[in-house]
C-alpha positions as CSV (number, residue, x, y, z in Angstrom):
1,T,-20.4,-10.8,5.5
2,P,-24.0,-11.3,6.6
3,I,-24.0,-15.1,5.7
4,V,-21.9,-15.8,8.8
5,N,-23.0,-12.8,10.9
6,E,-24.8,-14.1,14.1
7,D,-27.0,-11.1,14.6
8,S,-28.0,-11.0,10.9
9,I,-28.9,-14.7,10.9
10,E,-30.9,-14.5,14.2
11,D,-32.8,-11.4,12.9
12,K,-33.7,-13.2,9.7
13,N,-34.8,-16.3,11.5
14,R,-36.9,-14.3,14.0
15,K,-38.5,-12.4,11.1
16,C,-39.4,-15.7,9.5
17,W,-40.8,-17.0,12.8
18,A,-42.9,-13.9,13.3
19,E,-44.3,-14.4,9.8
20,T,-45.0,-18.1,10.2
21,P,-48.7,-19.0,10.6
22,K,-49.9,-19.3,14.2
23,D,-51.0,-22.9,13.9
24,I,-47.4,-23.9,12.9
25,T,-45.7,-21.8,15.7
26,D,-48.2,-23.3,18.2
27,V,-47.0,-26.8,17.1
28,Y,-43.3,-26.0,17.5
29,G,-43.5,-23.5,20.5
30,E,-41.3,-20.7,21.6
31,E,-39.0,-23.0,23.6
32,Y,-38.2,-25.1,20.5
33,F,-37.5,-22.0,18.4
34,D,-35.2,-20.4,21.1
35,S,-33.3,-23.7,21.2
36,F,-33.0,-23.8,17.5
37,I,-31.5,-20.2,17.5
38,K,-29.1,-21.3,20.3
39,S,-28.1,-24.3,18.1
40,I,-27.5,-22.0,15.1
41,K,-25.2,-19.8,17.3
42,T,-23.3,-22.8,18.4
43,H,-22.7,-23.9,14.8
44,L,-21.6,-20.4,13.8
45,K,-19.0,-20.3,16.4
46,R,-17.4,-23.5,14.8
47,A,-17.7,-22.0,11.3
48,R,-14.8,-20.6,9.5
49,S,-15.2,-16.9,8.8
50,N,-13.3,-16.9,5.4
51,V,-16.3,-17.6,3.1
52,S,-14.0,-16.7,0.1
53,E,-12.7,-20.4,0.4
54,V,-16.1,-21.6,-0.4
55,V,-16.7,-19.1,-3.2
56,E,-13.4,-20.0,-4.8
57,M,-14.2,-23.7,-4.8
58,M,-17.6,-23.1,-6.2
59,A,-16.1,-21.0,-9.0
60,E,-13.6,-23.8,-9.7
61,A,-16.4,-26.5,-9.8
62,V,-18.4,-24.5,-12.3
63,C,-15.5,-23.5,-14.5
64,I,-13.3,-26.6,-14.9
65,E,-14.0,-29.4,-17.3
66,R,-14.0,-32.2,-14.8
67,P,-15.2,-31.1,-11.4
68,K,-14.6,-33.1,-8.4
69,I,-17.5,-35.0,-6.7
70,R,-17.0,-33.2,-3.4
71,Y,-15.3,-29.9,-2.4
72,V,-14.4,-29.3,1.2
73,P,-12.5,-26.1,1.7
74,Y,-10.6,-26.7,4.9
75,W,-8.2,-29.5,5.3
76,L,-9.5,-30.5,8.8
77,A,-13.1,-30.5,7.5
78,N,-11.9,-32.7,4.6
79,I,-10.5,-35.3,7.1
80,R,-13.8,-35.2,9.0
81,A,-15.9,-35.6,5.8
82,N,-13.8,-38.5,4.7
83,I,-14.1,-40.2,8.2
84,L,-17.9,-39.6,8.3
85,M,-18.2,-41.1,4.8
86,L,-16.7,-44.4,6.1
87,L,-19.0,-44.6,9.2
88,P,-22.3,-46.6,9.2
89,S,-25.4,-44.4,9.0
90,Q,-26.4,-45.3,12.6
91,V,-23.0,-43.9,13.9
92,K,-23.5,-40.7,11.7
93,D,-27.0,-40.2,13.1
94,W,-25.7,-40.5,16.6
95,I,-22.8,-38.0,16.0
96,F,-25.1,-35.5,14.4
97,G,-27.8,-36.1,17.1
98,L,-25.2,-34.9,19.7
99,R,-25.4,-31.5,18.2
100,A,-29.0,-31.5,17.4
101,C,-31.7,-29.4,19.0
102,K,-32.6,-31.1,22.3
103,V,-36.0,-29.5,22.8
104,L,-38.8,-31.3,21.1
105,P,-41.6,-29.3,19.3
106,T,-44.5,-28.6,21.7
107,G,-47.0,-30.4,19.5
108,S,-44.9,-33.5,19.1
109,A,-46.1,-34.8,22.5
110,K,-49.7,-34.2,21.4
111,I,-49.1,-36.0,18.0
112,H,-47.3,-38.9,19.8
113,S,-50.2,-39.2,22.3
114,A,-52.8,-39.1,19.6
115,H,-51.1,-42.0,17.8
116,I,-50.9,-44.1,21.0
117,H,-54.6,-43.6,21.9
118,S,-55.9,-44.2,18.4
């Protein structure tokens, strides 16, 4: 399915990037965009390929009289979600920051510099 197909996702992101106004792409820069694509590919490698699990849970959530508050299709992901729920926000931010895009947008240095000198 295209929703978890690496090439399809990259193509769609590159198409969106190509259609993004130049003033915005200049702020982010090519290095940031390439790092973003790399990050997506890394996350896709960890994703489960069976999207029917998600579709089945969505159908259940819509059809039953008393849906659950949260649906997590894979037992290990459910354990992770429950552990994350118990952690303080600062710890969650740190954990998600480990997997975040490491390249800052090109324009962020200019914006930071402008705030310091104003």
